Structures are given as C-alpha cells and as structure tokens.
C-alpha positions in Angstrom: 15.5 11.9 13.4 16.0 9.3 10.6 14.0 6.1 10.4 15.0 2.9 8.5 12.6 1.5 6.2 11.7 -2.2 6.3 9.6 -4.4 4.1 6.3 -5.7 5.8 4.1 -8.3 4.2 0.5 -8.1 5.2 -1.7 -10.9 4.1 -4.8 -9.7 2.4 -8.4 -10.9 2.4 -9.8 -8.6 -0.3 -8.3 -6.0 -2.9 -10.6 -3.8 -5.0 -9.0 -1.8 -7.8 -11.0 0.9 -9.6 -9.9 2.8 -12.6 -12.7 4.9 -14.0 -10.7 6.2 -16.9 -8.3 3.3 -17.9 -5.2 4.7 -19.6 -6.4 8.3 -19.4 -6.1 9.7 -15.8 -4.0 7.6 -13.3 -4.9 10.2 -10.5 -8.5 8.8 -10.5 -7.4 5.2 -9.7 -8.5 3.8 -6.3 -7.2 0.7 -4.4 -8.9 -0.5 -1.3 -7.6 -3.4 0.6 -8.7 -5.4 3.6 -6.1 -7.4 5.6 -6.7 -10.7 7.3 -3.9 -11.0 9.7 -5.1 -10.8 13.4 -1.8 -11.3 15.0 1.2 -9.9 13.2 4.9 -9.7 14.1 5.3 -6.5 11.8 6.1 -3.3 13.4 5.9 0.3 12.2 9.0 2.4 12.9 8.4 6.2 12.6 5.3 8.0 11.5 4.3 7.6 7.8 2.2 10.6 8.0 5.3 12.7 8.7 8.1 10.8 6.6 5.7 9.3 4.0 5.7 5.6 2.8 5.6 3.3 -0.1 3.0 0.6 -0.6 3.3 -2.1 -3.2 0.2 -4.3 -4.1 0.9 -7.8 -5.3 -1.8 -10.1 -6.7 -1.4 -13.8 -6.2 -1.6 -15.8 -9.3 -0.3 -13.0 -11.4 3.0 -11.2 -12.1 1.3 -8.0 -11.6 2.2 -5.5 -8.9 2.0 -1.8 -8.7 4.0 0.5 -6.3 2.3 3.7 -4.7 4.3 6.6 -3.1 2.3 8.0 -0.3 3.3 11.5 0.6 3.2 12.9 4.0 0.1 13.9 5.7 -2.1 11.1 4.4 -4.4 9.5 7.1 
C-alpha cells in the first residue's frame, strides 16, 4: 500500500533547539516543539512509524529552516 505525502502546516507555540557541540556532531542536536492549534483541518495519511516522515522546522522572522528525515519506528 502506498500513501501520498502532503504538506501539513502546524502553528507552533514554542520551539527549543539544542546543539551541545555546534558544528561538531549533528547527531547530538535536539529539537522540541509545542503546537498551539487546538482544532486543525490537517490529516495524517498512513503510519509514519512504518513509512517514515519528513519534518521541516521554519522559524518566523528569519530565513532559517531545517529539514529532518525521520526513519521508521520512531514514536
């Protein structure tokens, strides 16, 4: 079974980015976010723990964004 990917925008309340070794070890980076949408028209198709997912974090007021490929099995 194949699922089509769609972009879903979720308004955020808070984003915390930690990089204990900037420029040294990107595997140690951590991003924690908190959404603020209580009622959203967004839907999830499929199971991202089986098919994987991609998350892109955009910060308002800057041209900065980072894409994270999430493998399967993450919960």
